[in-house]
C-alpha positions in Angstrom: -7.7 12.4 -8.0 -5.0 14.2 -6.0 -7.9 15.8 -3.9 -8.6 12.3 -2.5 -4.9 12.0 -0.6 -5.0 16.1 -0.1 -8.1 15.4 2.0 -7.1 12.0 3.9 -3.9 13.8 4.5 -5.8 17.1 6.2 -8.3 14.9 8.2 -5.0 12.8 9.3 -3.6 16.5 10.8 -6.5 17.9 11.7 -6.6 14.6 14.1 -3.3 14.9 15.5 -3.2 18.3 15.9 -6.6 17.6 18.1 -4.7 15.8 20.6 -2.5 18.1 21.4 -1.9 18.0 25.2 -1.1 21.4 26.9 0.6 21.7 29.9 -1.1 23.6 33.2 -0.4 26.9 32.9 0.0 29.8 35.6 1.4 33.3 36.0 1.1 36.9 37.4 1.2 40.5 36.3 0.8 42.7 39.0 -2.4 42.1 41.2 -3.2 39.6 38.0 -2.5 35.9 39.4 -3.8 33.0 36.7 -4.0 29.3 36.1 -5.1 27.9 32.7 -5.9 24.0 32.8 -7.9 21.7 30.4 -6.8 23.1 27.3 -9.0 21.0 24.3 -8.6 22.0 20.7 -12.4 21.6 19.4 -12.0 22.4 15.8 -9.5 23.2 13.1 -10.1 25.0 10.0 -7.6 24.0 7.7 -9.4 26.0 4.8 -5.8 27.1 2.5 -3.9 23.5 2.6 -1.8 22.1 -0.1 0.1 18.4 -0.9 2.6 18.4 -3.6 5.9 17.0 -4.6 9.1 18.5 -3.6 11.4 17.2 -6.4 14.4 15.4 -5.0 12.9 15.5 -1.3 9.4 14.0 -0.8 6.4 15.3 0.1 5.0 19.2 1.1 2.0 19.7 3.1 1.2 23.5 3.8 -1.0 25.2 5.6 -1.7 28.7 5.2 -4.2 31.3 7.0 -6.4 29.0 8.6 -7.1 29.0 11.8 -8.0 26.9 15.4 -10.9 26.9 17.8 -10.0 25.8 21.8 -11.5 26.0 25.3 -9.8 26.1 28.4 -10.8 26.7 32.2 -9.1 29.3 34.1 -8.5 30.6 37.7 -8.3 34.1 38.2 -7.5 36.0 41.1 -7.2 40.3 41.1 -7.0 42.0 44.1 -9.7 40.3 46.3 -11.8 38.8 43.7 -11.8 34.9 42.4 -13.1 33.8 39.2 -13.2 30.2 37.5 -14.7 29.7 33.9 -14.2 28.7 30.9 -12.7 30.9 28.0 -13.4 30.1 24.6 -10.4 31.3 22.4 -9.3 30.7 18.6 -6.0 31.2 16.9 -5.7 32.7 14.0 -3.8 33.1 10.6 -2.5 30.0 11.1 0.4 28.8 9.5 1.7 25.1 8.9 4.9 24.2 6.7 5.6 20.9 6.8 8.0 18.5 4.3 9.1 14.7 4.8 11.5 13.2 3.1 11.0 9.8 1.7 13.9 7.0 1.7 14.1 3.7 1.0 15.1 1.7 4.2 17.6 -1.3 5.0 14.8 -3.8 4.4 13.6 -2.1 1.3 10.4 -0.5 3.0 9.4 3.1 1.8 10.0 5.4 5.1 10.0 8.7 6.4 13.7 9.4 7.1 13.2 13.5 8.4 10.8 15.8 8.6 10.8 19.8 8.5 8.4 22.1 10.1 7.7 25.3 10.8 4.7 26.5 12.4 3.4 29.8 13.4 0.1 31.6 14.4 -0.4 35.5 14.0 -2.9 36.1 16.3 -5.0 34.5 19.3 -8.7 35.9 20.8 -10.6 35.2 24.1 -14.0 35.2 24.9 -14.5 35.2 28.5 -18.1 34.0 30.0 -18.8 34.3 34.1 -19.0 37.0 36.6 -16.3 38.7 35.8 -16.0 38.2 32.0 -16.5 41.6 31.0 -13.8 42.9 33.8 -11.0 40.7 32.7 -11.5 41.2 28.9 -8.6 43.6 28.6 -6.6 41.1 30.3 -7.0 38.6 27.4 -3.8 39.5 25.8 -2.1 38.2 29.0 -3.5 35.0 28.9 -3.6 34.7 24.9 -0.4 36.0 24.0 0.8 33.0 26.6 -1.1 30.3 24.5 -0.1 31.5 21.5 3.6 30.9 22.6 2.8 27.6 24.2 0.7 26.5 20.6 3.6 27.4 18.7 5.9 25.1 20.7 3.5 22.1 20.6 2.4 21.5 16.5 5.6 20.9 15.2 6.6 18.5 17.8 3.3 16.9 17.6 3.6 16.4 13.2 6.9 15.1 14.0 5.9 12.0 16.3 3.1 11.4 14.1 5.3 11.1 10.8 8.6 9.6 11.9 6.7 7.7 14.6 3.4 6.6 14.2 3.3 6.6 10.1 6.5 4.6 10.2 5.5 2.0 12.7 2.2 1.3 9.9 4.5 1.0 7.0 6.7 -1.4 9.2 3.7 -3.2 9.0 3.8 -3.5 5.3 5.6 -6.5 4.0 8.1 -6.6 1.6 8.8 -10.2 1.1 5.7 -12.6 1.2 4.1 -15.8 0.2 1.7 -15.5 -2.3 0.4 -19.2 -2.1 1.8 -22.6 -1.0 4.6 -22.6 -3.8 5.8 -19.3 -4.5 6.6 -15.8 -2.8 7.1 -12.6 -3.6 9.8 -10.0 -3.1 8.7 -6.2 -4.2 11.4 -4.5 -1.7 12.3 -0.9 -3.0 15.5 -1.2 -5.0 16.7 2.6 -4.3 15.3 5.2 -2.7 12.4 6.7 -4.6 12.9 9.4 -6.7 10.7 12.9 -6.7 9.8 14.9 -9.2 7.2 18.0 -9.3 4.6 15.8 -10.3 5.4 12.2 -9.1 6.8 9.8 -6.4 8.6 7.1 -8.2 9.3 3.8 -6.6 11.2 1.1 -8.6 10.2 -2.3 -6.7 12.2 -5.8 -7.2 8.9 -7.3 -8.2 10.5 -10.8 -8.5 8.0 -14.1 -7.4 10.6 -17.0 -5.9 10.3 -20.7 -5.5 9.4 -21.3 -1.7 11.5 -24.2 -1.2 14.7 -22.6 -3.9 14.4 -19.1 -2.3 18.1 -18.5 -3.2 18.0 -18.8 -6.7 19.3 -16.0 -8.5 17.2 -14.7 -11.8 18.3 -12.3 -14.0 16.5 -9.5 -15.4 17.0 -8.6 -18.3 13.3 -7.5 -19.7 13.1 -3.6 -20.5 12.3 -0.8 -17.7 9.1 0.0 -17.9 8.8 3.8 -18.4 5.3 5.5 -17.1 4.2 8.9 -18.7 0.7 8.8 -17.9 -1.1 11.3 -14.7 -4.4 11.0 -15.0 -5.0 7.9 -12.2 -3.8 8.3 -9.0 -1.2 5.2 -9.4 0.4 3.6 -12.1 1.9 0.1 -11.8 4.5 -1.4 -14.5 4.7 -4.9 -14.7 7.6 -5.9 -17.1 8.0 -9.1 -18.3 10.2 -10.1 -15.6 7.7 -9.9 -13.6 5.8 -12.8 -15.4 8.3 -14.6 -16.1 9.9 -14.8 -12.5 6.2 -15.9 -11.7 6.2 -18.8 -14.1 10.0 -19.8 -13.5 9.4 -20.1 -9.5 5.9 -22.4 -10.2 7.8 -24.2 -12.6 11.0 -24.9 -10.2 8.4 -25.5 -7.8 7.5 -28.5 -10.2 3.4 -26.9 -10.6 4.2 -27.4 -14.1 3.1 -31.1 -14.5 -0.1 -32.6 -14.5 -1.8 -36.0 -15.2 -5.2 -36.3 -16.9 -6.7 -39.5 -15.7 -10.1 -41.8 -14.9 -12.7 -39.1 -13.8 -10.4 -36.0 -14.5 -10.4 -36.5 -18.2 -13.1 -35.5 -20.3 -15.3 -37.9 -22.2 -14.5 -36.3 -25.4 -10.6 -36.3 -24.7 -10.9 -39.9 -23.7 -12.9 -40.7 -27.2 -10.2 -38.7 -29.2 -7.3 -40.4 -27.5 -9.1 -44.2 -28.1 -9.5 -43.2 -31.6 -6.0 -41.6 -32.1 -4.2 -44.4 -30.5 -6.4 -47.5 -31.3 -4.2 -48.9 -33.7 -0.7 -48.6 -31.3 -3.0 -50.5 -28.7 -4.1 -53.2 -30.9 -0.1 -53.9 -32.0 0.8 -53.5 -28.6 -2.0 -56.0 -27.2 -5.8 -56.0 -28.0 -6.2 -56.9 -24.4 -5.4 -53.4 -23.4 -8.3 -51.8 -25.7 -10.1 -51.1 -22.5 -8.1 -49.9 -19.9 -7.9 -46.4 -18.8 -5.6 -43.9 -20.5 -3.9 -41.0 -18.8 -2.5 -37.7 -20.7 0.8 -36.6 -18.9 1.8 -33.0 -19.2 5.3 -31.6 -18.1 6.5 -28.3 -18.9 10.3 -28.8 -19.5 11.2 -25.1 -19.6 10.6 -21.9 -17.7 7.8 -20.7 -20.0 8.8 -16.8 -21.6 6.6 -14.2 -22.0 6.3 -11.4 -24.7 4.5 -8.2 -24.0 3.9 -6.1 -27.0 1.6 -2.9 -27.8 -0.7 -5.6 -29.6 -0.8 -7.8 -26.5 0.9 -10.5 -24.4 1.8 -14.2 -25.4 3.3 -16.6 -22.9 4.9 -19.8 -24.6 6.1 -23.0 -22.9 7.3 -26.3 -24.4 6.0 -29.1 -23.1 6.7 -33.1 -23.0 3.2 -34.7 -23.6 3.0 -38.4 -22.9 -0.1 -40.7 -23.9 -0.2 -43.7 -21.5 -2.1 -46.6 -20.9 -2.6 -48.5 -17.8 -3.4 -52.1 -17.8 -4.8 -53.2 -14.1 -2.0 -54.6 -11.4 0.9 -53.8 -14.5 3.0 -51.0 -15.2 2.0 -48.3 -17.2 2.5 -48.6 -21.2 3.5 -45.3 -22.6 1.5 -45.0 -26.2 3.6 -42.0 -27.3 5.7 -39.0 -26.3 6.2 -35.6 -28.1 7.3 -32.2 -27.2 5.2 -29.5 -28.0 5.7 -25.5 -28.5 2.7 -24.1 -26.7 1.3 -20.5 -27.4 -1.1 -19.6 -24.4 -2.6 -16.2 -26.1 -5.0 -14.7 -23.9 -6.8 -11.3 -24.1 -4.8 -10.2 -21.1 -6.2 -7.0 -20.8 -9.8 -8.7 -19.5 -7.8 -10.7 -17.9 -5.7 -8.2 -15.7 -8.9 -6.3 -15.4 -11.2 -9.3 -14.1 -8.2 -11.3 -12.3 -4.8 -9.5 -11.3 -6.2 -6.3 -9.8 -8.9 -8.2 -7.8 -6.7 -10.7 -6.6 -4.0 -7.6 -5.6 -7.0 -6.4 -3.4 -8.2 -9.8 -2.5 -4.2 -10.3 -1.3 -4.1 -7.1 0.7 -7.1 -8.0 2.5 -5.4 -11.4 3.1 -2.4 -10.3 4.3 -0.7 -10.6 1.4 0.6 -7.1 0.0 1.9 -5.1 -2.6 3.1 -2.3 -1.0 -0.8 -0.9 0.2 -1.0 -0.8 3.4 -4.4 -2.0 5.1 -7.4 0.0 3.8 -6.2 1.2 0.8 -7.8 -0.7 -2.6 -7.5 -0.4 -6.5 -10.3 0.9 -8.3 -11.2 2.3 -11.6 -8.3 0.3 -13.0 -7.0 0.9 -16.7 -4.6 -1.6 -18.5 -2.4 -0.4 -21.1 0.7 -3.0 -23.3 3.7 -1.4 -23.8 6.5 -3.1 -25.7 7.9 -4.8 -22.6 5.7 -3.8 -20.2 2.4 -3.6 -18.7 1.0 -0.5 -17.1 -1.9 -0.9 -14.9 -3.2 2.7 -13.7 -5.7 2.8 -10.7 -7.2 4.8 -8.4 -6.9 4.7 -4.6 -9.9 4.2 -2.4 -9.5 4.6 1.6 -12.0 2.2 3.4 -10.3 3.7 6.3 -9.0 7.4 7.5 -4.8 7.6 7.7 -5.4 7.6 11.5 -7.6 4.2 11.8 -4.6 2.6 9.4 -2.1 3.9 12.0 -4.2 2.8 14.8 -4.6 -0.5 13.5 -0.9 -1.1 12.3 0.5 -0.2 15.7 -2.3 -2.8 17.3 -1.3 -5.3 14.8 2.4 -4.8 15.5 2.0 -5.2 19.3 -0.4 -8.4 18.7 2.5 -10.1 16.6 4.8 -9.2 19.9 2.6 -10.5 22.3 2.5 -13.9 20.0 
C-alpha cells in the first residue's frame, strides 16, 4: 500500500524538478565561444526510488542511479564559424537523498521543519544537431561539464522550496479546530511532535469535540490511550472513549439531548400506547381532557457515557421522561415523570463503516476536515474493537496529485487573503 504514496511522491518530485529554471550559460575555451539558453527538462526516469521512515526524524526519499533528459539551445562561435541549434542531453547516475524532519507547529499542525538534501549527477552526455554537429562533438565535454555543475546546484534548492514552502503552505490550509455543525466543533490539533519509527509515523491528536457556545469548558480525558499494532493499511485512526464522550458531552451542553414528541410528530401507535396507559390518570384528573393532545418529553439529565470493549460498544444515558396532556388554551398537565437509564447498544462496526467513515470523507469535501488535505479520502476501511478504543484502518485514495493539491491549497489561501 505504501507504493501508492511513493508513486505520488515520485510524481511530485518529477514535476518539481521539471520546473527547474536554468540560467543562461556563457563560456570561452580558446577559439571556442558558446552560449546556452532555454534549458528544459523533458523527462525524468526515477527508476530506483524509495520512500521510507527515518526513526526520530521523519521521511526519507532516496533516488539512486536514475536519469534526466533535457534539451537546450546553443549559439557557438569557433574561429570564423558561427552555428546555432538544439542539443539533446542526458544526465545519468542521478542520485538524490532527501530527508524531511516533521514536527508539530505552535497551532498543532503537522509541518516540515527542516530538509537535508544531497544531489549528485555522475555524468552527462550531449548529442548535437545542425550543420556543424559532428565538428562540435569533441567539444561536448566542455558543455556537459558546465551543465552538470549547474544542474547539481539546482536540484536541492528546488526540492527545499517544494517542501518548506509549497507543502507547508498546503498543510497550513488544513484546519485543526473547526465546526462540525451548528452546535459543536472539533479540535484535532496535534498534542506533541510526531513519533517516527522504522515502520510508521505516529501522530497523537487531541480528538475532542466542544460546544460552540461554550468553547472553554474543560473536559478531562481519563480514557485508555489507544495502541495500534496493525500495519496492513496505509492509515489507522484510533478513537478512544474520550472521542465519543466529548461529542456526547458537547451535544449535551448545547441542549441537543432534549425533545418533545407531540401532534404530527407522534406516531399513531405511540399515541395509542400512551392513551391506553394513562387513560385512568386522565379520567381521575378531569374526564374532559380525555381527547386532548398528549406529548412525550425526553431530556437527558447527564452527559451520556461510552463504553468500548472487544465485544462491542455501548452508550448509556440517563433521561427524564415526562408524559403531558395539553388541554387547548390551558397550561400543560403532567401525567407522569420518571428517570430512566437508557443503554443504546448498536452494532457500531456497521455504524462506523456505513456512517462514520463516509461522514469523515463528507466532512473533507465540505471543508470540515480531519487532518487530510483536499484530494485525499479514506477507502477500504476496516473496524476493530479493543478495550477502551476503536481502530479504523483504511487506505488513502488520491483524487488529485500532490502538485494539484499544493496548487489548490495555494489558490484557496490566496482567495482567503483577498476576502
